[in-house]
TORPA-4810 file (N, C-alpha, C, O; in nm, 3 decimals):
<nodes>
NODE_1_-1.830_1.427_-0.742_-1.826_1.347_-0.626_-1.938_1.367_-0.527_-1.970_1.480_-0.490_M
NODE_2_-1.992_1.269_-0.488_-2.084_1.296_-0.379_-2.013_1.303_-0.229_-1.901_1.253_-0.218_Q
NODE_3_-2.067_1.354_-0.132_-2.010_1.380_-0.004_-1.970_1.242_0.050_-1.861_1.241_0.108_I
NODE_4_-2.028_1.140_0.043_-2.021_0.999_0.096_-1.887_0.967_0.032_-1.805_0.914_0.108_R
NODE_5_-1.844_0.991_-0.110_-1.728_0.931_-0.159_-1.641_1.014_-0.094_-1.555_0.958_-0.027_E
NODE_6_-1.644_1.157_-0.099_-1.512_1.216_-0.043_-1.480_1.197_0.095_-1.364_1.200_0.136_L
NODE_7_-1.577_1.179_0.165_-1.570_1.112_0.325_-1.489_0.976_0.325_-1.395_0.950_0.399_T
NODE_8_-1.534_0.905_0.242_-1.439_0.775_0.225_-1.307_0.792_0.198_-1.217_0.736_0.260_K
NODE_9_-1.289_0.876_0.098_-1.171_0.902_0.051_-1.066_0.985_0.152_-0.944_0.965_0.152_M
NODE_10_-1.133_1.078_0.236_-1.056_1.141_0.337_-1.015_1.064_0.456_-0.915_1.085_0.524_A
NODE_11_-1.121_0.958_0.476_-1.084_0.888_0.615_-0.970_0.776_0.558_-0.884_0.738_0.637_M
NODE_12_-0.970_0.726_0.430_-0.851_0.647_0.376_-0.725_0.725_0.383_-0.626_0.670_0.430_C
NODE_13_-0.719_0.860_0.336_-0.591_0.919_0.352_-0.548_0.934_0.500_-0.431_0.927_0.535_V
NODE_14_-0.661_0.958_0.594_-0.621_0.989_0.742_-0.551_0.846_0.781_-0.433_0.834_0.816_A
NODE_15_-0.650_0.732_0.766_-0.589_0.596_0.794_-0.441_0.577_0.747_-0.352_0.528_0.817_L
NODE_16_-0.425_0.628_0.603_-0.274_0.617_0.555_-0.184_0.676_0.627_-0.076_0.619_0.644_C
NODE_17_-0.205_0.778_0.672_-0.120_0.881_0.756_-0.095_0.810_0.904_0.018_0.806_0.953_C
NODE_18_-0.180_0.771_0.950_-0.166_0.687_1.086_-0.100_0.567_1.065_-0.012_0.546_1.149_V
NODE_19_-0.115_0.471_0.969_-0.081_0.351_0.943_0.073_0.367_0.902_0.156_0.280_0.930_A
NODE_20_0.100_0.477_0.838_0.231_0.497_0.793_0.343_0.515_0.901_0.463_0.503_0.881_G
NODE_21_0.283_0.547_1.018_0.379_0.573_1.132_0.392_0.439_1.215_0.486_0.421_1.291_D
NODE_22_0.300_0.354_1.197_0.304_0.215_1.284_0.410_0.116_1.196_0.369_0.044_1.106_I
NODE_23_0.540_0.123_1.234_0.645_0.057_1.177_0.722_-0.042_1.281_0.719_-0.028_1.403_V
NODE_24_0.784_-0.135_1.218_0.890_-0.220_1.286_1.010_-0.215_1.166_1.008_-0.258_1.051_F
NODE_25_1.108_-0.146_1.238_1.242_-0.156_1.159_1.323_-0.282_1.161_1.336_-0.340_1.269_P
NODE_26_1.377_-0.329_1.058_1.441_-0.442_1.049_1.582_-0.405_1.040_1.603_-0.309_0.966_L
NODE_27_1.695_-0.462_1.104_1.831_-0.428_1.124_1.905_-0.441_0.978_1.999_-0.368_0.948_P
NODE_28_1.865_-0.520_0.910_1.936_-0.559_0.783_1.871_-0.506_0.650_1.902_-0.551_0.539_F
NODE_29_1.795_-0.426_0.668_1.734_-0.345_0.555_1.684_-0.221_0.566_1.632_-0.194_0.675_T
NODE_30_1.685_-0.130_0.473_1.630_0.025_0.479_1.475_0.006_0.480_1.410_0.099_0.529_P
NODE_31_1.411_-0.095_0.437_1.278_-0.112_0.444_1.229_-0.147_0.579_1.303_-0.207_0.657_T
NODE_32_1.116_-0.115_0.607_1.041_-0.129_0.743_0.910_-0.237_0.727_0.855_-0.247_0.617_M
NODE_33_0.876_-0.294_0.812_0.749_-0.344_0.823_0.638_-0.267_0.873_0.629_-0.247_0.994_V
NODE_34_0.561_-0.225_0.800_0.460_-0.135_0.830_0.289_-0.169_0.796_0.243_-0.248_0.714_T
NODE_35_0.227_-0.093_0.875_0.062_-0.126_0.866_0.004_-0.064_0.756_-0.115_-0.081_0.726_A
NODE_36_0.091_0.014_0.687_0.018_0.088_0.575_-0.027_0.000_0.462_-0.126_0.032_0.397_L
NODE_37_0.048_-0.119_0.434_-0.010_-0.194_0.332_-0.155_-0.271_0.362_-0.220_-0.324_0.272_T
NODE_38_-0.191_-0.271_0.484_-0.328_-0.329_0.525_-0.425_-0.206_0.479_-0.532_-0.235_0.426_I
NODE_39_-0.389_-0.060_0.501_-0.496_0.033_0.462_-0.489_0.042_0.332_-0.593_0.062_0.270_V
NODE_40_-0.360_0.029_0.261_-0.368_0.049_0.099_-0.464_-0.064_0.043_-0.551_-0.045_-0.042_L
NODE_41_-0.437_-0.179_0.101_-0.521_-0.306_0.041_-0.694_-0.271_0.054_-0.776_-0.278_-0.037_S
NODE_42_-0.720_-0.229_0.209_-0.870_-0.212_0.235_-0.906_-0.077_0.142_-1.018_-0.077_0.090_L
NODE_43_-0.824_0.029_0.120_-0.885_0.123_0.026_-0.888_0.089_-0.114_-0.964_0.155_-0.185_T
NODE_44_-0.810_-0.011_-0.171_-0.836_-0.065_-0.300_-0.970_-0.139_-0.310_-1.039_-0.136_-0.412_A
NODE_45_-1.005_-0.210_-0.190_-1.116_-0.290_-0.188_-1.251_-0.211_-0.171_-1.360_-0.252_-0.213_Y
NODE_46_-1.233_-0.104_-0.112_-1.352_-0.019_-0.091_-1.372_0.079_-0.179_-1.487_0.120_-0.195_I
NODE_47_-1.270_0.132_-0.247_-1.305_0.245_-0.339_-1.281_0.197_-0.489_-1.210_0.103_-0.524_L
NODE_48_-1.355_0.281_-0.569_-1.300_0.259_-0.735_-1.143_0.287_-0.762_-1.072_0.344_-0.680_P
NODE_49_-1.099_0.241_-0.889_-0.971_0.266_-0.898_-0.928_0.415_-0.911_-0.814_0.442_-0.872_P
NODE_50_-0.990_0.496_-0.952_-0.959_0.644_-0.973_-0.946_0.709_-0.833_-0.865_0.797_-0.807_R
NODE_51_-1.022_0.663_-0.756_-1.050_0.712_-0.604_-0.928_0.658_-0.527_-0.870_0.729_-0.445_Q
NODE_52_-0.889_0.534_-0.553_-0.764_0.468_-0.475_-0.655_0.536_-0.525_-0.575_0.570_-0.437_T
NODE_53_-0.621_0.569_-0.652_-0.521_0.643_-0.693_-0.499_0.787_-0.622_-0.393_0.824_-0.571_F
NODE_54_-0.614_0.855_-0.628_-0.619_0.991_-0.554_-0.578_0.974_-0.414_-0.501_1.058_-0.368_T
NODE_55_-0.618_0.880_-0.341_-0.592_0.881_-0.216_-0.448_0.839_-0.192_-0.392_0.888_-0.094_V
NODE_56_-0.388_0.764_-0.260_-0.252_0.717_-0.259_-0.166_0.837_-0.287_-0.073_0.865_-0.212_I
NODE_57_-0.199_0.913_-0.400_-0.129_1.042_-0.452_-0.150_1.144_-0.335_-0.055_1.208_-0.290_A
NODE_58_-0.262_1.157_-0.293_-0.266_1.277_-0.162_-0.166_1.215_-0.050_-0.077_1.292_-0.012_L
NODE_59_-0.170_1.107_-0.003_-0.080_1.060_0.100_0.058_1.095_0.070_0.131_1.143_0.156_Y
NODE_60_0.102_1.069_-0.065_0.236_1.093_-0.100_0.267_1.226_-0.110_0.381_1.263_-0.080_L
NODE_61_0.182_1.308_-0.150_0.209_1.452_-0.163_0.208_1.489_-0.023_0.304_1.560_0.006_L
NODE_62_0.126_1.460_0.081_0.133_1.528_0.221_0.278_1.476_0.262_0.347_1.561_0.319_L
NODE_63_0.330_1.362_0.244_0.453_1.317_0.298_0.570_1.401_0.238_0.661_1.449_0.306_G
NODE_64_0.557_1.414_0.086_0.646_1.507_0.011_0.656_1.650_0.043_0.746_1.726_0.005_A
NODE_65_0.552_1.680_0.118_0.536_1.831_0.167_0.604_1.846_0.306_0.628_1.953_0.363_A
NODE_66_0.629_1.731_0.348_0.717_1.732_0.489_0.636_1.670_0.601_0.703_1.627_0.695_G
NODE_67_0.499_1.656_0.608_0.443_1.577_0.710_0.486_1.467_0.749_0.517_1.391_0.658_L
NODE_68_0.500_1.426_0.860_0.577_1.296_0.895_0.496_1.174_0.895_0.474_1.110_0.997_P
NODE_69_0.453_1.144_0.783_0.375_1.021_0.729_0.456_0.903_0.673_0.409_0.792_0.647_V
NODE_70_0.562_0.933_0.660_0.649_0.801_0.586_0.720_0.735_0.691_0.841_0.759_0.702_F
NODE_71_0.663_0.656_0.770_0.761_0.601_0.879_0.822_0.675_0.972_0.935_0.655_1.017_A
NODE_72_0.721_0.790_1.009_0.784_0.870_1.110_0.873_0.994_1.057_0.928_1.077_1.131_G
NODE_73_0.877_0.993_0.943_0.958_1.116_0.870_0.860_1.162_0.743_0.763_1.100_0.699_T
NODE_74_0.908_1.272_0.706_0.870_1.332_0.589_0.942_1.386_0.508_1.061_1.400_0.537_G
NODE_75_0.896_1.429_0.395_1.006_1.504_0.289_1.014_1.422_0.177_0.979_1.304_0.179_G
NODE_76_1.063_1.485_0.071_1.080_1.440_-0.051_1.212_1.323_-0.064_1.234_1.238_-0.150_I
NODE_77_1.284_1.357_0.058_1.411_1.271_0.044_1.363_1.114_0.072_1.435_1.026_0.025_S
NODE_78_1.258_1.080_0.138_1.200_0.948_0.149_1.149_0.893_0.023_1.140_0.770_0.012_R
NODE_79_1.113_0.971_-0.074_1.052_0.927_-0.228_1.165_0.881_-0.289_1.163_0.781_-0.362_L
NODE_80_1.286_0.959_-0.260_1.396_0.933_-0.357_1.505_0.841_-0.305_1.607_0.815_-0.369_V
NODE_81_1.479_0.796_-0.191_1.578_0.675_-0.119_1.555_0.539_-0.178_1.468_0.513_-0.261_S
NODE_82_1.641_0.454_-0.127_1.638_0.319_-0.174_1.478_0.256_-0.182_1.439_0.177_-0.269_P
NODE_83_1.400_0.309_-0.076_1.283_0.269_-0.051_1.160_0.340_-0.130_1.040_0.315_-0.117_V
NODE_84_1.211_0.423_-0.202_1.114_0.506_-0.284_1.038_0.446_-0.396_0.935_0.495_-0.442_G
NODE_85_1.091_0.345_-0.435_1.011_0.263_-0.548_0.892_0.185_-0.482_0.798_0.153_-0.555_G
NODE_86_0.890_0.156_-0.366_0.772_0.114_-0.301_0.672_0.212_-0.289_0.557_0.171_-0.306_F
NODE_87_0.688_0.330_-0.264_0.606_0.436_-0.278_0.525_0.448_-0.413_0.404_0.437_-0.429_Y
NODE_88_0.610_0.470_-0.494_0.553_0.498_-0.635_0.495_0.369_-0.693_0.400_0.386_-0.770_F
NODE_89_0.534_0.247_-0.670_0.471_0.126_-0.710_0.317_0.107_-0.675_0.232_0.056_-0.748_A
NODE_90_0.299_0.164_-0.532_0.161_0.183_-0.483_0.054_0.251_-0.572_-0.065_0.220_-0.573_W
NODE_91_0.109_0.345_-0.645_0.032_0.426_-0.746_-0.027_0.335_-0.842_-0.142_0.358_-0.881_L
NODE_92_0.047_0.221_-0.892_0.009_0.128_-0.997_-0.071_0.007_-0.929_-0.180_-0.034_-0.967_I
NODE_93_0.003_-0.040_-0.822_-0.043_-0.170_-0.772_-0.182_-0.173_-0.700_-0.253_-0.272_-0.717_A
NODE_94_-0.223_-0.071_-0.623_-0.363_-0.071_-0.565_-0.466_-0.023_-0.636_-0.577_-0.074_-0.620_F
NODE_95_-0.446_0.085_-0.727_-0.558_0.110_-0.824_-0.580_-0.020_-0.924_-0.691_-0.042_-0.971_P
NODE_96_-0.469_-0.101_-0.952_-0.509_-0.220_-1.049_-0.576_-0.321_-0.941_-0.662_-0.392_-0.992_L
NODE_97_-0.556_-0.341_-0.814_-0.625_-0.423_-0.745_-0.747_-0.379_-0.716_-0.829_-0.470_-0.707_L
NODE_98_-0.797_-0.248_-0.693_-0.918_-0.205_-0.682_-0.999_-0.210_-0.836_-1.121_-0.190_-0.835_S
NODE_99_-0.939_-0.234_-0.950_-0.997_-0.238_-1.064_-1.046_-0.385_-1.094_-1.149_-0.415_-1.155_F
NODE_100_-0.964_-0.462_-1.044_-0.992_-0.620_-1.064_-1.091_-0.681_-0.946_-1.146_-0.790_-0.959_F
NODE_101_-1.107_-0.605_-0.840_-1.182_-0.633_-0.728_-1.341_-0.561_-0.729_-1.428_-0.575_-0.644_C
NODE_102_-1.345_-0.496_-0.832_-1.475_-0.409_-0.813_-1.600_-0.499_-0.839_-1.582_-0.595_-0.914_R
NODE_103_-1.705_-0.484_-0.794_-1.841_-0.529_-0.793_-1.849_-0.677_-0.749_-1.947_-0.744_-0.784_N
NODE_104_-1.757_-0.727_-0.680_-1.745_-0.858_-0.616_-1.699_-0.873_-0.492_-1.577_-0.875_-0.471_Q
NODE_105_-1.787_-0.886_-0.396_-1.744_-0.911_-0.246_-1.723_-1.037_-0.233_-1.814_-1.119_-0.236_I
NODE_106_-1.571_-1.073_-0.211_-1.547_-1.202_-0.207_-1.408_-1.214_-0.140_-1.308_-1.164_-0.191_N
NODE_107_-1.407_-1.289_-0.009_-1.273_-1.286_0.051_-1.158_-1.338_-0.015_-1.049_-1.281_-0.016_F
NODE_108_-1.189_-1.466_-0.080_-1.091_-1.551_-0.153_-1.052_-1.451_-0.278_-0.933_-1.433_-0.302_K
NODE_109_-1.134_-1.397_-0.342_-1.088_-1.322_-0.473_-1.023_-1.203_-0.423_-0.936_-1.164_-0.502_R
NODE_110_-1.034_-1.134_-0.321_-0.971_-1.040_-0.260_-0.851_-1.048_-0.227_-0.774_-0.953_-0.245_Y
NODE_111_-0.809_-1.178_-0.167_-0.667_-1.237_-0.117_-0.569_-1.264_-0.222_-0.453_-1.225_-0.225_L
NODE_112_-0.642_-1.351_-0.323_-0.577_-1.393_-0.436_-0.535_-1.278_-0.524_-0.421_-1.268_-0.568_A
NODE_113_-0.615_-1.206_-0.543_-0.571_-1.057_-0.632_-0.470_-1.001_-0.562_-0.366_-0.978_-0.623_L
NODE_114_-0.479_-0.971_-0.437_-0.368_-0.903_-0.372_-0.231_-0.958_-0.396_-0.134_-0.892_-0.433_N
NODE_115_-0.236_-1.114_-0.363_-0.109_-1.169_-0.374_-0.066_-1.179_-0.520_0.055_-1.176_-0.543_I
NODE_116_-0.142_-1.189_-0.612_-0.109_-1.180_-0.758_-0.090_-1.060_-0.807_-0.016_-1.066_-0.905_L
NODE_117_-0.126_-0.944_-0.781_-0.122_-0.814_-0.828_-0.070_-0.729_-0.739_0.035_-0.686_-0.786_I
NODE_118_-0.090_-0.687_-0.644_-0.057_-0.577_-0.562_0.098_-0.604_-0.510_0.193_-0.532_-0.541_A
NODE_119_0.106_-0.709_-0.436_0.233_-0.740_-0.360_0.325_-0.763_-0.484_0.428_-0.699_-0.466_I
NODE_120_0.327_-0.829_-0.601_0.440_-0.836_-0.693_0.472_-0.704_-0.735_0.591_-0.674_-0.748_P
NODE_121_0.369_-0.611_-0.760_0.390_-0.472_-0.828_0.468_-0.384_-0.749_0.549_-0.305_-0.798_V
NODE_122_0.441_-0.397_-0.600_0.498_-0.323_-0.481_0.644_-0.379_-0.472_0.728_-0.292_-0.449_T
NODE_123_0.687_-0.494_-0.485_0.787_-0.542_-0.484_0.890_-0.516_-0.586_1.010_-0.501_-0.563_Y
NODE_124_0.831_-0.512_-0.705_0.901_-0.490_-0.811_0.954_-0.337_-0.822_1.062_-0.312_-0.875_A
NODE_125_0.862_-0.229_-0.762_0.908_-0.117_-0.758_1.025_-0.096_-0.632_1.124_-0.024_-0.640_G
NODE_126_0.995_-0.158_-0.546_1.121_-0.173_-0.448_1.231_-0.216_-0.488_1.335_-0.156_-0.461_G
NODE_127_1.227_-0.341_-0.569_1.356_-0.393_-0.627_1.426_-0.290_-0.701_1.541_-0.257_-0.673_L
NODE_128_1.351_-0.235_-0.801_1.414_-0.145_-0.901_1.478_-0.022_-0.811_1.597_0.001_-0.831_I
NODE_129_1.423_0.042_-0.733_1.464_0.148_-0.659_1.606_0.106_-0.566_1.703_0.181_-0.556_S
NODE_130_1.597_-0.008_-0.512_1.723_-0.057_-0.427_1.817_-0.105_-0.507_1.929_-0.102_-0.456_M
NODE_131_1.811_-0.149_-0.615_1.908_-0.205_-0.713_1.966_-0.075_-0.786_2.083_-0.079_-0.823_M
NODE_132_1.892_0.037_-0.808_1.960_0.145_-0.868_2.015_0.228_-0.778_2.124_0.276_-0.811_A
NODE_133_1.969_0.262_-0.666_2.016_0.359_-0.554_2.131_0.313_-0.491_2.231_0.382_-0.471_L
NODE_134_2.112_0.164_-0.452_2.217_0.117_-0.348_2.324_0.044_-0.428_2.427_0.013_-0.368_M
NODE_135_2.310_0.012_-0.562_2.403_-0.049_-0.669_2.433_-0.183_-0.601_2.545_-0.211_-0.559_D
NODE_136_2.338_-0.256_-0.594_2.328_-0.398_-0.568_2.266_-0.507_-0.637_2.161_-0.467_-0.688_I
NODE_137_2.286_-0.620_-0.660_2.249_-0.726_-0.736_2.094_-0.763_-0.706_2.053_-0.751_-0.591_S
NODE_138_2.009_-0.808_-0.808_1.888_-0.851_-0.778_1.868_-0.930_-0.665_1.777_-0.895_-0.590_L
NODE_139_1.946_-1.049_-0.631_1.947_-1.129_-0.530_1.983_-1.050_-0.402_1.915_-1.074_-0.303_W
NODE_140_2.071_-0.967_-0.392_2.070_-0.874_-0.271_1.960_-0.794_-0.241_1.920_-0.777_-0.126_Q
NODE_141_1.906_-0.739_-0.349_1.760_-0.642_-0.336_1.672_-0.751_-0.280_1.623_-0.737_-0.168_A
NODE_142_1.652_-0.853_-0.349_1.536_-0.952_-0.302_1.554_-0.987_-0.159_1.456_-0.986_-0.086_A
NODE_143_1.674_-1.020_-0.112_1.700_-1.033_0.026_1.655_-0.950_0.128_1.613_-0.978_0.240_T
NODE_144_1.674_-0.809_0.056_1.630_-0.687_0.151_1.485_-0.635_0.141_1.420_-0.576_0.227_M
NODE_145_1.451_-0.667_0.024_1.315_-0.607_-0.002_1.195_-0.707_-0.014_1.078_-0.670_-0.007_A
NODE_146_1.236_-0.839_-0.032_1.111_-0.925_-0.072_1.098_-1.039_0.042_0.997_-1.055_0.111_I
NODE_147_1.209_-1.113_0.052_1.208_-1.232_0.130_1.156_-1.201_0.262_1.066_-1.274_0.303_F
NODE_148_1.201_-1.097_0.344_1.161_-1.113_0.487_1.010_-1.055_0.502_0.952_-1.057_0.611_P
NODE_149_0.957_-1.007_0.397_0.814_-0.939_0.408_0.699_-1.029_0.360_0.585_-1.001_0.395_F
NODE_150_0.724_-1.136_0.283_0.644_-1.217_0.207_0.533_-1.260_0.288_0.421_-1.223_0.255_I
NODE_151_0.552_-1.342_0.398_0.465_-1.384_0.518_0.359_-1.278_0.579_0.237_-1.285_0.594_F
NODE_152_0.447_-1.184_0.608_0.377_-1.065_0.666_0.273_-0.985_0.591_0.177_-0.935_0.649_G
NODE_153_0.295_-0.974_0.447_0.226_-0.926_0.346_0.107_-1.007_0.333_-0.004_-0.958_0.352_D
NODE_154_0.124_-1.126_0.301_0.017_-1.226_0.281_-0.076_-1.217_0.407_-0.198_-1.216_0.386_V
NODE_155_-0.030_-1.209_0.536_-0.118_-1.202_0.648_-0.182_-1.051_0.639_-0.300_-1.044_0.673_L
NODE_156_-0.131_-0.952_0.605_-0.181_-0.814_0.604_-0.284_-0.798_0.482_-0.384_-0.727_0.496_K
NODE_157_-0.261_-0.856_0.381_-0.353_-0.895_0.263_-0.482_-0.953_0.310_-0.590_-0.907_0.271_A
NODE_158_-0.471_-1.069_0.406_-0.579_-1.143_0.440_-0.673_-1.072_0.544_-0.795_-1.088_0.550_A
NODE_159_-0.586_-0.983_0.635_-0.663_-0.907_0.725_-0.729_-0.795_0.645_-0.844_-0.766_0.676_A
NODE_160_-0.680_-0.738_0.562_-0.769_-0.604_0.491_-0.867_-0.672_0.412_-0.974_-0.613_0.397_A
NODE_161_-0.849_-0.806_0.348_-0.967_-0.868_0.273_-1.089_-0.908_0.377_-1.205_-0.891_0.340_A
NODE_162_-1.066_-0.951_0.486_-1.152_-0.975_0.592_-1.233_-0.839_0.621_-1.355_-0.826_0.606_F
NODE_163_-1.149_-0.747_0.661_-1.229_-0.613_0.692_-1.287_-0.571_0.566_-1.401_-0.526_0.577_L
NODE_164_-1.246_-0.574_0.462_-1.313_-0.526_0.324_-1.450_-0.591_0.302_-1.543_-0.521_0.262_A
NODE_165_-1.466_-0.738_0.330_-1.593_-0.800_0.300_-1.673_-0.737_0.385_-1.774_-0.684_0.339_V
NODE_166_-1.649_-0.730_0.517_-1.749_-0.680_0.611_-1.782_-0.550_0.592_-1.897_-0.514_0.619_R
NODE_167_-1.698_-0.467_0.547_-1.732_-0.326_0.513_-1.814_-0.310_0.390_-1.909_-0.232_0.387_L
NODE_168_-1.779_-0.385_0.288_-1.865_-0.404_0.168_-1.989_-0.452_0.170_-2.084_-0.407_0.106_N
NODE_169_-1.990_-0.558_0.258_-2.122_-0.631_0.282_-2.206_-0.519_0.362_-2.314_-0.485_0.312_S
NODE_170_-2.174_-0.473_0.457_-2.246_-0.383_0.528_-2.304_-0.261_0.456_-2.415_-0.216_0.487_A
NODE_171_-2.227_-0.207_0.358_-2.248_-0.109_0.264_-2.377_-0.147_0.163_-2.475_-0.075_0.141_Q
NODE_172_-2.353_-0.271_0.111_-2.427_-0.321_0.024_-2.567_-0.351_0.075_-2.652_-0.366_-0.013_A
NODE_173_-2.602_-0.361_0.195_-2.726_-0.368_0.266_-2.811_-0.260_0.252_-2.934_-0.269_0.248_L
NODE_174_-2.729_-0.129_0.241_-2.814_0.005_0.243_-2.879_0.022_0.124_-2.950_0.121_0.107_R
</nodes>
């Protein structure tokens, strides 16, 4: 890897650590609104899939090691909690998003693919972990893990797509 690629990856990991601490708890669910999904989407838009996976894996390893990067907390306990499925789903969702967004700088494409791929895969991971660890029905899990977040996740996907188009266009000019 070139130094430029490693630097971009390191910046994305650092942004994930900072964004993971920007949270708004909701009283009716263990899931929190976080700025992390903007950064993960942006990472997927600007890095190739393998590097996107590496960034997310490093972020998860830092949190599992105890650094307070998971919504103000750290440790493996967050990964095996009812919200742990979201974290592991990111390892699939965002490299897939990166794969399908490669080589095309287009806001509408970025946004549509995020809505069709990354958001549903992330929600599926969260649903599975909530249903399994909280022993609740699909409907109960959906009301805690999906419905309150759809609008915000689409807005965050749009913000990330907007930023990515600007960043990728500037890089393409070099």
